[in-house]
N, C-alpha and C positions, 0 to 999 in steps of 0.2 A: 680401790683401797687395798684389795687383796693382793694385787701385784706389788704394791708399795711395801706391804708387810712382809711378803716373801723376799723382796730385795733387802729389807732391813735384816731379816733372819739370816740371809746368806752373808751379808756383811758382818754380822755378829759372829757367825761361825768362822769366817776367815780370820777375824781378830782372835778368836779362841784358838784356832790352829797355830797362829803366830805365837800366842802365849804358851801353848804346849811345846812348841819348838824351843822357845826361850827357856822353859823349865828344863827340857832335856839338855840344852846347852849348858845351863847352870850346873846340872849334875855332872856332866862330862868335865867341865872346867874344875869343879871342886874335887872330883875323884882324881883327875890328873895332877892337880896341885898337891893333894895329900900324898900321892905316890911319889911325885918328884921331890917333895920335902924330905922323904926318907933317904934320898940320895943327895941331899944338900943342894938341890937345884929347884927351888919353888918357882912358880910362874910369876914373873914380874908383871904387875898390873892385874893380877887375878881378881883382886877386890873390885877394881873398876869394872871388869867384865861382869862379875856377879851382881854388882849394884845396878848396872844398866839393865841386865837381864831381869832382875827382880822387879824393876819399875815396869818393864814391858809385860812381864807375866801378870802382875797384879792389875795393871791398868787395862790391858787388852782382854783379860778374862771377864771383866765386870759386865759388859753388855750381854754376852751370851748366857752367862750365869743368871742374869736378871731375866732374860727371855725365857729360859727354861725353868725358872723359879727354883734354881739350885742353891739359893742362899738360905741362911737359917731364918726361920720364921717362928717367932715366939707369939703364939696365938691364943694362949690361955685366956687373955682378956677379951679377945674378939669372940670367943665361943659363947660368952655370956651376953653379947649384944645381939640385937635383931639384925636380920640380913640387910635391911635397908640402911641401918646405921653403919654396918660393916662396909657397905658399898660407898657410902658417903666418905668414910675415913679413907678408903682406898683411893678415891678420886683426889682427896686433899693431899694424901701422902705422895701420889704420883705427880701432882702439880708442884709440890715442894721439891721433889727429886729432880724434876725437869729444870726448875729454877736453879737448884744447887749445882747440877752438872753443867748447865750453860754458863753459870758464873765461874766454875772451876776451869772449864774449857777456855773461856775468854781470858782468864788470868794466866793460864798456861801459854796462850799465844803472846800475851804481853811479855811474859818472862822469856819465852823463846826468842822473841824479837830483840830483847835486851841482850840475851846470850849471843845471838847472831851478830849484833852490833859490836859487842866487846870481844868477840872471837874467843870466848872462854873454852878451854879444852882441858882434858884430864891430864894428870901429871905424867903418867908412864907412857901411855900409847898415843897421847895427843889427840884423842877422839873428841870431836866437838860435842857439847851438851845439847845444843838446840834441836837436833833431829829427834832425840828421845822426848824432849819437851813438846814438840809439835805433834809427835805420835800420841802422847798422852792427851793433848788437846783434842785431837781427832777422836780418840776413844771416849772422851767426855761428851763430845757432841753426838757421837753414835749412841751413847747411853741415854742421852736426852731424847733422841728419836725413838729408841727402844721403849722408854717410859711413856712417850706419847702414844705409841702403838698399844701399849698395855692399857693406857687411859681410855683410848677409843674402844678397846675390847670390853673394858669394865663398864663403860657407859652403854654400849650396845647390849650387854647382858641385862642391864637394868631396864632397858626400854621394852 
């Protein structure tokens, strides 16, 4: 199980690096577009690039952020509960999270297959939408696996 968890962590980190590169790309495109607008030559399709990159940044950063517990935790209510109750709530929320991200990933695949079938593309650059959709599906499935690893860790701590 330890090897599996390390593999999941490596995959999470790879997705996180891709998200970071996407964020850097967004910054460069935005800066270039702003500078070029002053010369009357904005980047055609800049919004498409920013939108795609934004989807990659948000979607691909979720698994690693979840792994490292980098998200916001509002635990003022949990502080008032017993450790056993907190552990039970953690198990429940992890199971709900797994179900949610499996459902989202499945629906991204359905949507991606529909986009692939209809060959839908962006207006300016004619970039197909389906690769981003499948990437987000993969990220959702990776998040489900990450939450499963967190669930196993939570249950082991309880034992």
